[in-house]
N, C-alpha and C positions, 0 to 999 in steps of 0.2 A: 575459381582460384581461392587459395588460402590467404586470408588477410593476416592471420597471426598463427605461427606455429612455435610452440615451446616444447623442446625435446630434452628429456632427462636432466632437467635443471636441479642442481643440488647446491645448497649453501648452508653454512653454519655460522653461529655467533659464539663469541667468547671461547670457552674451554670445550670446544668440540660439540656444542649443543646444535644438533642438526635441525634447521627450520624447514627447509624444503628437501625432499628426499627422492630424487629421480622423477620429478613432476613432469607430466606430459599434458599438453593442452593444445587443441586446434580450434580456431574460430574461422569459419568461411568468410570470404570477403563480403562486406555489406551487412553482416549480421551483428546483433547485439547479444553478447553472451554475458552471463552473470557468474561470477565466482562466489560461491556461497559456502560459509563455514563458520564455526564458532570462534570466539576470540582466542588468539594464540595459535591458530592453525597454519598461519603463513600467508594469508591473503595480502596483507599490506606489503610484506617482503616481496611477494611475487610481482606486485604492481611496481614497486621501486626498481626491481631488476629489469622489467620490461621497459620502463622509462629510461633506464640507463643510470639511475642514481646509485645503484649497487652493482657490483660485479660478482656473478655467481662463481662458486668453486668449480663447477662443471656444467656441461650442457650447452644447448644452442637455442638461440631465438632468431626467428626469421619473420620480418615484417614486409608484407607485399612482395614476397619473392627475394628480398634482400637480407642477407645475414647481418644482424646488428650486434650479435654477441655469440661468441664461440671460441674454439681454439685459435689463438692468435688474432682474434677480432674483438674489438670493443669500441663500437661507434659512440661518440659522446652524445649526451642527451639532446643537445641542440641540433644535432644532425640526423636524428632518427625519424623525424616526421611524426612525432607523437604529441597529441594535445591532451591536456589534463584538466579535469574539472574537479577541484578540491571540495572538501566538506563544506566550507563556508564561502565559496566563490573566490576569495583571495583577489579581489579587484584592487587596482591602484587607487587609493582614495583621492589623490590630487589630480586625477585625469577624469574627463567626462566619459560618458559611455562610448562614444565613437572612438576616442583615442584608446580606451581600454581594449576594444575589439580589434582595432587596427595595430595593436602593439607588436604582434609577431609577424607583420607583413613587411619584411625587409626586402630591399632591392626593387621596390616599386615606387611610382610617383605618388605624390600626395593626393591627387584627384582619384587615382585608381584605388588607393587605400581607403579613402572615404566611401567610394562606391561599393567596395567589397564589404566594408563594415555595415553600410546601410542594407545591403543584400542579406547579410547574416542576421541583422536585427529584425528584418521582416520575417525571416525564416523561423525565428524563435518567438514571434508575436510581439515584438517591441519596436515596430516601426514608429518613428517619430520621437523616440526616447533618446536619440543620440546626444543631445545637449545636456542631459541631466547628469548630476554627479552621483556617485554610488550611494551616498548617505540619503539621497532623495528617493531611493528605491526600496521596495519591500524585500524580504529575504528571498522569496520565490523569484522576483524580478532580477535580483543579483545573480542567482544561479542560472537564469536564462542568458544573462550577459556573459557569464563565465563560459557557458556552452558556445555562444556565438564567437567568443574569442578563441576557443579551442578549435572551432571548425574553420575559422577564417583562412588559415594558411593551407587548407586542403590536406590535412594530415592523413597518413596511412592508417592511423589508429587513434581513437580517443579513449582515454582511461577515465572512468568515473569512480572517484574514491568516496564511496558512501555519501553521495552529494545531497541527500535529502535529510540527513540526520538532524540538522539544525532547524528544520522547518516544523511548524505545527502539523499535527496529523491531518487536519482538514485540508491543508495545501498539498500534501504529498501525492495523493492519487492523481489529481489534475496535472501536477507538474511532471510526474512520471510519464503520463500519457503524452504530454506536449513534447517532452524531450525525446521520447521514442519516435514520435512523428517527425521531429526535426532531423534526427539521425537518419531515418529512412529516406526522407526527402533529399538529404545530402549524399546518400549512398555510402556513408562512412562506416567502417568496421569499428565496433566499440566493445569495451570490456568494463562491466560494472562490478565493482568489488563491494560486497555487502554481507551482513550477518542477518538481514531481515528476510525471512522466508517469503512473506507476502510480496515484498518488493521484487524479489527474484522471479517468483511465479508469474506476477502480473506484467513484468516489463520485458523479460528476456525471450529471445528466440530459442536459446539453449542455456542449460545450466550445468556448471561443473561443481560438484560438491567435494570440498576438500576436508580431509581429516589427517592429522599427524603429518602434515607436509606433503601429502600426495592426493591425487584425484581418485576418489573411490567410486564415482559414478558420473557420467555425462549423459545428457539426453535433452529432449524437449521438456518444458515444464510439466506437461501431461504425463510423459514417460516417467519422470522422476517421482511424481506424486502417486501415480497409479501402480508403478512397477519398481518400487525401491529395491536397491541392491541387497540390503541387509537390514536387520532390525534397527540399527542406529540411524540409518538414513530415513527409515520410515517415521521414526519419532522426531527427528530433527527437522524434516521438511513437512510441516503440518502436524496436526494431532492424529494419533493412531492408538488403537487398542491392540496390544500384542497378546496373542493367545497360543499356548501350546496346542499342537494338532497332530493327529494321526491320519494317514491317508487310507481311504476305503472307497472303492468303486467310484473314483473320480471326484470324491468329496474330501474336504478337510473336516474331520470330526473334532469339534471344539466344545468348550463349556457353554457356548451360546448356540449349540446345535450344529448339524452338518451344513457345510457351505460349499457350493460347487467350485472346483478349481478351474482357473482360467487357462492354465498350462499343465501339460503332463509333467509331473515331477521327474527329476533325473532318475535314471535306473537305480533301483535299490533304496530310494528315499521313501521311507515309510512313516517318518515322523519329522517334525520341525516346528517352525513358528510361522504364524500368519499375522498379517496386519490388516485391521479394519479401520476405515475412516468413519468419523462421526456421522457423515451423511449416508453411510450404508446401513445405519441402525435406525429402526423405527420404534416409536412408543405405541404400544397397543394395550388393550385391557389385559390385566393379569390373568384373566380366565381363558384367554385365547389358547387353544390347544397347542399350536405350534410355537408359542412364545416361551421365552425363558423368564421365569418370575424373578423380580428384583425389587429393591426398596430404594426410594429416592433419598439421596443424602444431601443434595444441594441443587438449587435452581439459580442459574445466572442469566438474567434477562438483558438482552442487547437491543431491544426495540424491534428490529426486523425479524429476529428469532430469539430463541433462548437455548442455552446449553444446560441440559439436565444430566446430573451425575447420579449414577445408580450403583448400588452394591448388589452383585449377582453371585450366587454360589459358584465356586470353582474358578472365579476370576480374581486375581490377587490385587487388582487396582480398580478404582472407580471407573465405570463405563460411561463415557460421554456420549450423549445423544442430542443431536440438533433437532429442534422442533420449531416449526413456523407457527405464527399466529398466537392468539391468547393461550396462556398456560394456566391450567387450573390445578396442576399437581403442586403439592407442598412437601417439604421435608418430612420423611416418615411414611409417605403414601406408598402403596404397592402399585407396581406397573409391570407390564410385560415388554420384553425386548425381542424384536424380530429382525433378522439380518437379511439384507437385500444384496443383489449383485453377486460377484464372484471374488475370489481371492487367490493368492499364489503362495506356495511354500517358499519362504525366504532362505537365502544362504545364511549360514551361521557365522561366516567370517566377520571380523570386526568386533569392537567392544560391545558389551551389552549396554542397553539404554541406561543413561545415568552414570556410566563409567567415565573416569577422567580421560580427557582428550587433549 
């Protein structure tokens, strides 16, 4: 079944400034989907429309098989069955954790509400914290309570509005994993709104990339990363080296040498752009026959690996290569670049990388 279906949603602000332009999005029941895009692309507006805080100019929204927004239909937010986890938890400071979690459980007895709150706190790893006040919790614990509160009424959909922004980077990865586990255990459909590519790739079952108020690509994280729809998506979702290429005998001929094509290009496509990820590139001795000679311009050490930037003839931008282990190269040294794996000829639609969006 479909947990969420957004069809042709359009909305404008002010003097006809269109924010969403015929946007379509489908999230299967029980999945966690991420809406990923740069600032100003319409992510937050979409979330507010789904929640019922804004009325779109056109389009339809269906939650769990029930139309909540469409021609002649506008279900109020409190009757949509949508839970929301905001950026900073937004807990009630005068209520203890149990009362915060039980707040949305209307029409049930006190004992039942407390039992449901305790169940949700166990689900998010906070069993035994019910009597604490919000100020006694860490930021990560507050977000767990916010998720428990959102899940308690058994919503049709949970909206996560950049919920990890206020946390230290050291806490984010663990909390992302825990929240994903809790959502799966509850069987709840969820939509994560974020501009953080790593967050989307590591958390979501599927990703919808938004640009200029519309979805430009949907797919699993691996599909989005390995088969981007166009050069803009390739550079927005992860690092990529874009190279002009011509097609010859099943290969893309580039400034870094011939690279096998993963797909047959469309009929008549003899030239285009390919995207290479840093992990497809290898550092080898400059004297290696199959390597492209280059000069090191910068080394960025990250502990577990290093990112080496190189200047290669025919490539207009620095070429990033990820290298594991100790790095002996220094700025100015010569090295060779060898390409591994395959690539695909990208569609030319969409703005060029770096263009305003």
